[in-house]
PyMOL CGO cylinders between C-alpha atoms (Angstrom):
from pymol import cmd
from pymol.cgo import CYLINDER

trace = [
    CYLINDER, -123.42, 125.47, -43.56, -121.73, 122.37, -44.97, 0.3, 1, 1, 1, 1, 1, 1,
    CYLINDER, -121.73, 122.37, -44.97, -118.14, 121.55, -44.10, 0.3, 1, 1, 1, 1, 1, 1,
    CYLINDER, -118.14, 121.55, -44.10, -116.35, 119.13, -46.41, 0.3, 1, 1, 1, 1, 1, 1,
    CYLINDER, -116.35, 119.13, -46.41, -113.04, 117.55, -45.40, 0.3, 1, 1, 1, 1, 1, 1,
    CYLINDER, -113.04, 117.55, -45.40, -110.88, 116.01, -48.12, 0.3, 1, 1, 1, 1, 1, 1,
    CYLINDER, -110.88, 116.01, -48.12, -107.97, 113.90, -46.94, 0.3, 1, 1, 1, 1, 1, 1,
    CYLINDER, -107.97, 113.90, -46.94, -105.15, 113.17, -49.37, 0.3, 1, 1, 1, 1, 1, 1,
    CYLINDER, -105.15, 113.17, -49.37, -101.66, 111.80, -49.02, 0.3, 1, 1, 1, 1, 1, 1,
    CYLINDER, -101.66, 111.80, -49.02, -98.90, 114.38, -48.88, 0.3, 1, 1, 1, 1, 1, 1,
    CYLINDER, -98.90, 114.38, -48.88, -97.33, 113.85, -52.29, 0.3, 1, 1, 1, 1, 1, 1,
    CYLINDER, -97.33, 113.85, -52.29, -96.87, 117.22, -53.85, 0.3, 1, 1, 1, 1, 1, 1,
    CYLINDER, -96.87, 117.22, -53.85, -100.42, 118.21, -54.68, 0.3, 1, 1, 1, 1, 1, 1,
    CYLINDER, -100.42, 118.21, -54.68, -100.19, 121.61, -56.35, 0.3, 1, 1, 1, 1, 1, 1,
    CYLINDER, -100.19, 121.61, -56.35, -102.08, 124.71, -55.22, 0.3, 1, 1, 1, 1, 1, 1,
    CYLINDER, -102.08, 124.71, -55.22, -103.96, 124.56, -58.53, 0.3, 1, 1, 1, 1, 1, 1,
    CYLINDER, -103.96, 124.56, -58.53, -105.07, 120.98, -57.84, 0.3, 1, 1, 1, 1, 1, 1,
    CYLINDER, -105.07, 120.98, -57.84, -106.21, 121.96, -54.35, 0.3, 1, 1, 1, 1, 1, 1,
    CYLINDER, -106.21, 121.96, -54.35, -108.14, 124.92, -55.76, 0.3, 1, 1, 1, 1, 1, 1,
    CYLINDER, -108.14, 124.92, -55.76, -109.83, 122.54, -58.21, 0.3, 1, 1, 1, 1, 1, 1,
    CYLINDER, -109.83, 122.54, -58.21, -110.80, 120.18, -55.37, 0.3, 1, 1, 1, 1, 1, 1,
    CYLINDER, -110.80, 120.18, -55.37, -112.26, 123.09, -53.40, 0.3, 1, 1, 1, 1, 1, 1,
    CYLINDER, -112.26, 123.09, -53.40, -114.25, 124.34, -56.39, 0.3, 1, 1, 1, 1, 1, 1,
    CYLINDER, -114.25, 124.34, -56.39, -115.42, 120.85, -57.30, 0.3, 1, 1, 1, 1, 1, 1,
    CYLINDER, -115.42, 120.85, -57.30, -116.64, 120.05, -53.79, 0.3, 1, 1, 1, 1, 1, 1,
    CYLINDER, -116.64, 120.05, -53.79, -118.34, 123.44, -53.50, 0.3, 1, 1, 1, 1, 1, 1,
    CYLINDER, -118.34, 123.44, -53.50, -120.05, 123.03, -56.88, 0.3, 1, 1, 1, 1, 1, 1,
    CYLINDER, -120.05, 123.03, -56.88, -121.16, 119.50, -55.97, 0.3, 1, 1, 1, 1, 1, 1,
    CYLINDER, -121.16, 119.50, -55.97, -122.91, 120.66, -52.80, 0.3, 1, 1, 1, 1, 1, 1,
    CYLINDER, -122.91, 120.66, -52.80, -124.49, 123.58, -54.66, 0.3, 1, 1, 1, 1, 1, 1,
    CYLINDER, -124.49, 123.58, -54.66, -125.77, 121.31, -57.44, 0.3, 1, 1, 1, 1, 1, 1,
    CYLINDER, -125.77, 121.31, -57.44, -126.90, 118.32, -55.38, 0.3, 1, 1, 1, 1, 1, 1,
    CYLINDER, -126.90, 118.32, -55.38, -128.06, 119.89, -52.10, 0.3, 1, 1, 1, 1, 1, 1,
    CYLINDER, -128.06, 119.89, -52.10, -128.68, 123.48, -53.26, 0.3, 1, 1, 1, 1, 1, 1,
    CYLINDER, -128.68, 123.48, -53.26, -126.20, 124.78, -50.68, 0.3, 1, 1, 1, 1, 1, 1,
    CYLINDER, -126.20, 124.78, -50.68, -124.92, 128.33, -51.16, 0.3, 1, 1, 1, 1, 1, 1,
    CYLINDER, -124.92, 128.33, -51.16, -121.23, 128.38, -52.13, 0.3, 1, 1, 1, 1, 1, 1,
    CYLINDER, -121.23, 128.38, -52.13, -120.60, 131.30, -49.76, 0.3, 1, 1, 1, 1, 1, 1,
    CYLINDER, -120.60, 131.30, -49.76, -121.56, 129.09, -46.82, 0.3, 1, 1, 1, 1, 1, 1,
    CYLINDER, -121.56, 129.09, -46.82, -119.71, 125.96, -47.92, 0.3, 1, 1, 1, 1, 1, 1,
    CYLINDER, -119.71, 125.96, -47.92, -116.35, 125.30, -46.28, 0.3, 1, 1, 1, 1, 1, 1,
    CYLINDER, -116.35, 125.30, -46.28, -113.80, 122.89, -47.73, 0.3, 1, 1, 1, 1, 1, 1,
    CYLINDER, -113.80, 122.89, -47.73, -110.81, 121.67, -45.72, 0.3, 1, 1, 1, 1, 1, 1,
    CYLINDER, -110.81, 121.67, -45.72, -107.95, 119.77, -47.34, 0.3, 1, 1, 1, 1, 1, 1,
    CYLINDER, -107.95, 119.77, -47.34, -105.87, 117.69, -44.95, 0.3, 1, 1, 1, 1, 1, 1,
    CYLINDER, -105.87, 117.69, -44.95, -102.62, 116.20, -46.17, 0.3, 1, 1, 1, 1, 1, 1,
    CYLINDER, -102.62, 116.20, -46.17, -101.62, 112.96, -44.47, 0.3, 1, 1, 1, 1, 1, 1,
    CYLINDER, -101.62, 112.96, -44.47, -98.14, 111.45, -44.50, 0.3, 1, 1, 1, 1, 1, 1,
    CYLINDER, -98.14, 111.45, -44.50, -97.90, 108.24, -46.52, 0.3, 1, 1, 1, 1, 1, 1,
    CYLINDER, -97.90, 108.24, -46.52, -96.76, 106.37, -43.40, 0.3, 1, 1, 1, 1, 1, 1,
    CYLINDER, -96.76, 106.37, -43.40, -100.06, 107.34, -41.74, 0.3, 1, 1, 1, 1, 1, 1,
    CYLINDER, -100.06, 107.34, -41.74, -102.29, 106.05, -44.55, 0.3, 1, 1, 1, 1, 1, 1,
    CYLINDER, -102.29, 106.05, -44.55, -103.38, 102.51, -45.34, 0.3, 1, 1, 1, 1, 1, 1,
    CYLINDER, -103.38, 102.51, -45.34, -105.70, 100.55, -47.58, 0.3, 1, 1, 1, 1, 1, 1,
    CYLINDER, -105.70, 100.55, -47.58, -106.67, 96.90, -47.85, 0.3, 1, 1, 1, 1, 1, 1,
    CYLINDER, -106.67, 96.90, -47.85, -104.89, 96.12, -44.58, 0.3, 1, 1, 1, 1, 1, 1,
    CYLINDER, -104.89, 96.12, -44.58, -101.54, 97.48, -45.81, 0.3, 1, 1, 1, 1, 1, 1,
    CYLINDER, -101.54, 97.48, -45.81, -99.61, 100.73, -45.48, 0.3, 1, 1, 1, 1, 1, 1,
    CYLINDER, -99.61, 100.73, -45.48, -100.30, 102.80, -48.60, 0.3, 1, 1, 1, 1, 1, 1,
    CYLINDER, -100.30, 102.80, -48.60, -96.78, 102.49, -50.03, 0.3, 1, 1, 1, 1, 1, 1,
    CYLINDER, -96.78, 102.49, -50.03, -96.83, 98.71, -49.69, 0.3, 1, 1, 1, 1, 1, 1,
    CYLINDER, -96.83, 98.71, -49.69, -100.32, 98.50, -51.20, 0.3, 1, 1, 1, 1, 1, 1,
    CYLINDER, -100.32, 98.50, -51.20, -99.12, 100.52, -54.19, 0.3, 1, 1, 1, 1, 1, 1,
    CYLINDER, -99.12, 100.52, -54.19, -96.13, 98.21, -54.67, 0.3, 1, 1, 1, 1, 1, 1,
    CYLINDER, -96.13, 98.21, -54.67, -98.42, 95.17, -54.67, 0.3, 1, 1, 1, 1, 1, 1,
    CYLINDER, -98.42, 95.17, -54.67, -100.83, 96.85, -57.08, 0.3, 1, 1, 1, 1, 1, 1,
    CYLINDER, -100.83, 96.85, -57.08, -97.96, 97.79, -59.42, 0.3, 1, 1, 1, 1, 1, 1,
    CYLINDER, -97.96, 97.79, -59.42, -96.68, 94.19, -59.36, 0.3, 1, 1, 1, 1, 1, 1,
    CYLINDER, -96.68, 94.19, -59.36, -100.13, 92.98, -60.47, 0.3, 1, 1, 1, 1, 1, 1,
    CYLINDER, -100.13, 92.98, -60.47, -100.30, 95.23, -63.53, 0.3, 1, 1, 1, 1, 1, 1,
    CYLINDER, -100.30, 95.23, -63.53, -99.92, 93.40, -66.83, 0.3, 1, 1, 1, 1, 1, 1,
    CYLINDER, -99.92, 93.40, -66.83, -96.67, 94.08, -68.68, 0.3, 1, 1, 1, 1, 1, 1,
]
cmd.load_cgo(trace, "trace")
């Protein structure tokens, strides 16, 4: 019985997008590990941006730096 947890920032992900994530994760486990979809559980956790970080920076700051580095 696999349990998959997907953590995303809380930024307005639609119910349709969440449904697609659930189906995609379920299909992946069925295809790769031959796990039955009826026994695969997918949990989506939304995390506030202030509680998320990458590359040593809060997520919002990291995004600002990344945007500044994009070519014009």
